[in-house]
N, C-alpha and C positions, 0 to 999 in steps of 0.2 A: 589522090591519093590512094591509093588503095589500099585494104586492109593483111595486104602480102607485099606493099611497099613502104614500110615506111617512114615516115619522115628524117629528114636525114643534119647531122649537126657536123662539121670540119673543126674540129674545136684538136686547135694549135697551142703544143706545150714545149718552149728552149731548154728543156730542163734531159735527163734521163731517165726514161721512165722504164721499170717501177723500181725507184730506189727509197730503201727509207728517210728519206726527207722528208719536207714538209711541204712545198709545193704536190711534185706527188702526188703523197696521199692525199692530197686536196684532190687534186687534178680525180682521182680516183674514184674518189664518193661523188665527185658530179658528170663523170660516169655513171655509175652503177644508180644516179638518184634520175639521168638521162634517159639512162635501159628502163627502168622501171614509171616511169611515164613515157614509151613510147615510143624514145627516140632509139636511133640507131646511130652511133658518133662512131665517126668515123677521125679516131687520132692520131694527128700526125707531130710527133716524137724526133727527137733523139736514140741514135746506138745504142745497141751494150741496155742492160735492164734485164729485169726477168718481166718474163714474158704471167701474164696473171687474167685472169678469165673474167669478165661481168659479164653479165644479161646486155645484147645488142652494143657490144663493142668489139673494134676492128682496129688492130692496133698497127701504121706504116710508120716506120721507120725509117731514114735518110742515109746513107752512103758515109762510113765512117772517115773521115780525114785524116789526116795523121798528125793529128794537134797533142795526142797526150788524152788525160784524164777531163771531163768538163769538171771542173768543181762546181761547189753550191754560193748561186751568187754570182756576179756580173763577173768576166774575165772574156779576156781577148780570143782564147779557144772557144768559147760560147758565141763571141760574135763572129766570128767563121763562120758557122755552120748557118745563121742568118739567110747567106745570101742564098742556104742549098736547098734550108727550109720551104724560102721565096720560090724559090723553080719551083719545088712537088707541090704547090698549096695550089701554085698557078695554074699546075697541069690538070689537079683535079677537083676546082672549082670548074675546068675547063672539059674536061669529060664526065661531070655529073650534075645534076640541077641540088643546092641545097638548102633546110630549111633559114639555117643560120649560120654563120661562120662570129667562132668563140675563142678568143685568139689569147692567152695565158702571159703576163706580166710582158715582155718588153719587143717578144712577137706583134703586137700590136699598132706597133711604129710601121710596122710594113703593108700585114697582116688587114687592118683599118680599110684604107685606100684601094686594096687587092677588092676587098671583098663589097667596095662599092661603085667597084671597075663590071665585077658580075653581078650589078646586084641584086645582092644578099642582107637581109641585114645582120650589124655583128653587132656583136656582144665585146666589150673592153674588160679584161677579170685585172683588177690589181692587187697587186698579190703583196707589193712591196713600194717603197719608191726612187727606183730607181738613180733617176739622177741628184737627188737628196745624198742618195751612194753617194753617187762619184767624186760631189763635190765637197763631199770629205775625206777623199781619199789621195789616193796618189795623185803628182801633177797629169799626168794624161787621162789620166780621172778630170779630174778638175777643167781638163780643155774639155772637157767629149762632154760636161756637167751640161751646158749651154743648146747641146743640140738634142740632146736626149729632154731635157724640157719644151721645147721646142715639134717635136715627134711625137710626146704624149698627151699635149693639149692637141695638135690636129687629129691624134687616134679617138682623144674625150671624145672629140665637137664631130665627130665622125660618125660616132657609134649609134647604133637607135636603144641601147641601154649600157648598166656597165654595173660592175660585182667588184664589190671590194672586202679586203676582209671583216678589217676594224676600221672603227668610226674616221679615224683620223685620214683615212685614206678616200674616204666615203667624203668627208669635208670636202678634201683637197678636189674630188671630179666633183664637186656642185659646184663649186669657187671657179676653177676653169673651161666645167661645160654648163653652163647655165641651160635648163632645159631639157638636158636628157638626165633620160631619172634612173638615178641611181640607187641599187640596195646594196646594201651593209647585209653580208653573208658570210659568217663568223665558222670557225673549222669547228670538227669536235673529235670526241677523242676516238681511237682507232678500236678495229673487231677484236671482243671478246674485253675491254680496258672493263668491265664490269664484273668480268669471270673471275672468283676466284683458285688460285693456282693448288694442286694437290699436296696437301703438307709435306710427301714423300717426297718430292718432286722440288718442294724447295730449302726442304732441311739435304739434300744428296748436290742441288745447286751451289751450296754455303760451304757441302763439302769438298765440291769441286775447285771449288776458286779459293778456296781456305779461307773459310767466313764464318765458321761457326764458334758459337758465343762473342763474334764481335756487335759493334753496333757499324749496323752498313748504312753507309749515306750513295746513294747511286742517284748520276743523273743516266740517262736517254741522247742519243739525240748526234749531231754533226757539230766537227771539233772545227765547225768556220767561227775563227774571231770573238764575228758580234756573241754567239752563245756563251761569251764567257769562258769558256773551259780551266782555260788556265790561269783565270782566278779563283776556281774554284777551286783547284793543285794548291796554291797559295793561301786562300782558306783553312787548309788540313792540314797546311809546317803549322799557322798558328792555332788550330784543335786540340793538335796532338798533343802536348801539352795537359795538357785540360779536363782532355777525353783517351785517355791511353789506349781502349777497348775500341777507337772510334775507326773504321775502312772507310776507305771511295772506294766503290765499282763505276768503270766509265766504258757502258754500254753503245760501241756507233765508233766513228770513224776507221778511213780507210788505213792501210798497213803505213803509209809514209806520215801522216798525222797520230798515229798511234807511236812509231817509233820518236817520234819529235815532245809530244807528250809525254813521255816516258823519261827522256832526257829530262824535262825541264820536275818532272820530281825529283829525279834522284840527285838536280840540282841545290834542289831546298833538301833535300836529304832525308826524305817520302816514299826513297822508291819503295820501300818496306809494306806500305799504307794502302798503298793505290792500285790495284786490280781493274787489266784492260781484257774483258770481254769480246773487241772488236764489231761488228756489225753484226746483226743478228736478225731473221727474219720476222715478221709482223706476229704473228700468232707465239712469238716466244716470248713477247711484251712481260702478257699481263707473268706470267713467270720469274724475266728477272727483276718487273717493279715489287713483287708476292716478296722475294729474298731480303726486301730493304728494308731497312725501319722506318729511312728520314730517304722523301724524293726532293731532290735540286734541282731549281730552275735558273743558273748563275747570267740570263741573259743581262749582255751591254746595252743591246741598239733599243731607243725607249717608244719606238710607235709598231712596227709587228709583235702581235702577242704570238706569241711561240708554241703548235700545234701541239709540242708533247703536252703544254701544261690541263690540256683539257683528257689526258688518256690519264694524265700522275690525278684529279682531281676524281674521275670514275674511281680509281684502282682501291681506293680506300687509305690509302698508306698518305703521314704529315709529307706537308711539302711545305720547303724553306726556300723563298725566290727573290730577287732582287727586286727592290721597294722604286718599282719604276711604273709609267701608265700599262709598259708594252704587259704588265701584270694583273695591275693595280682597278684594269680596266673587267676583268672576268675575276678575283679572287680581294682577299681583301686581312685586315688582321681577326677576325670573324672564322677564317676557310683555310690559312694558313700564318708561317713564319712568316715575315719578311725587312731585313736587312738592309742596309747601305749597300748601294755594287760596287765595292769593294771587298777585297781579301779578309780585312776583321770585320768590315758591318756581313758576311756570308757567315764568318765562321760560327760569331755572336748572337746572328740567329737557328746557327745548328745550332749547339751548345744549348740556346736553349730548347727548341723542341726535342732534344736529348732526354733532357735531366729532369721533362713535366710528360715521359709517358703519358699519362690519366687525359691530359688540356689536347695535347696533338692527337690523339684519339676521335674529341671531342671534336679539333675543329678538319680531322678526316673528313670524319662525316658528316659535318656541315658545307666543304666540299664536296664530293659527291652527288650530297641533294641538292646544290646548286645548279651541276653538270645533269643533271639528269634532268633538271627543268626546265633549262636553257641552252640547252647544247644538243638535245635528241637527235637523229638520224632524220626522226620523221618529219620534224622541225626546218634540218635543210632542205628535204624536197618539199615540203612544201614552199619554200623561198626561194627554190631550183622554177620550180612553176610558174611563180609569182613572173620571176625574173623574164623566163620566155615568151609566156603570156604577153608581157608587156612589147619584147624587143620581135617579134615573128605579127603583134596587129591581131591578137588573140583574143580572147575573153577569157580570161586565169579559167579555173573549173572550181565549184563553190566551197568547195574541202579546202583546197587553194590559200582560200579566204577568211576558215571560219575563225576564230580563234584555236591554241594548240595547245594545252597541258603539258609539256613535255616533248 
């Protein structure tokens, strides 16, 4: 490779990119880190989404299939795109020499064998336990779980290295692919998460959403069932008699999800206590979080830590979260208010956080210090450098193996 021709990576992300969801956000951070490390990334992804600019990034989207919106998580619509992605990936590998193929989530099922066919080192990126999710789902999903487990094991064992977003996935990878190097690379906060919004902007937002003088509980993110947003609305119905000034602000969800959640709130008699802000761009998230007295993460899925928790921690706002490993690997009772993953458990934790602002501020400060120490972009880039050095058979630069605080 010459100075004018940086090493190229083919990254395959079977999601709509860019959207405000966990995996696309993580993919963007990986592309940014690789660009700063001197790689050029060809990102092969689904149609739609927002164009974003990152150093050394080229986005390649497939043709659009007549299958409607591709939701978060596994779906038949998403599955139908995989043959299209594979066709595009094969053409790109035939046309250009790549230093590595980086296959995100279920694209690894076919991308790892394809990369081996072209003699290119491949990285399997685990962001979820797809076989486990299928096994816990509908009848059709359960029938596919065994095949997904077989394909994942084959992909893991054929990888040059594995990236896992949380410890349980890293442990699973080590168990299923002995001898393959595994790197646990956690998510990090959104850009600007540490920046406090201007007080006048917060006041204007509260006025626009009819939240002036209210105790605001905010949730940001998608409305996938695993996130527990329905349970949070149910918790609001239990909390209302105890904290009549409390209001729930939901930031995210597409139009159909917002309509369904609005109907759910109405069925519980709390439609006047819930505000829907819809999807917002990343640069606006600090403003919406700054308008909150408490940030809620009601996630019910116990395995994968939601990316939002890192941004919540950076915001300096008090956090209420379900008392599940998905959260307690990152935060604890010293840095957040934890409640059982039920409407009552969340309502109790929200009440505790709201009624003691001093203790809430202490825990918020502890969470902010923790995320600065353990989950910075500098650490993320260092871990990406180690992953790619191992996958491509190179020696990691000295700075990438040095101890790093923050």
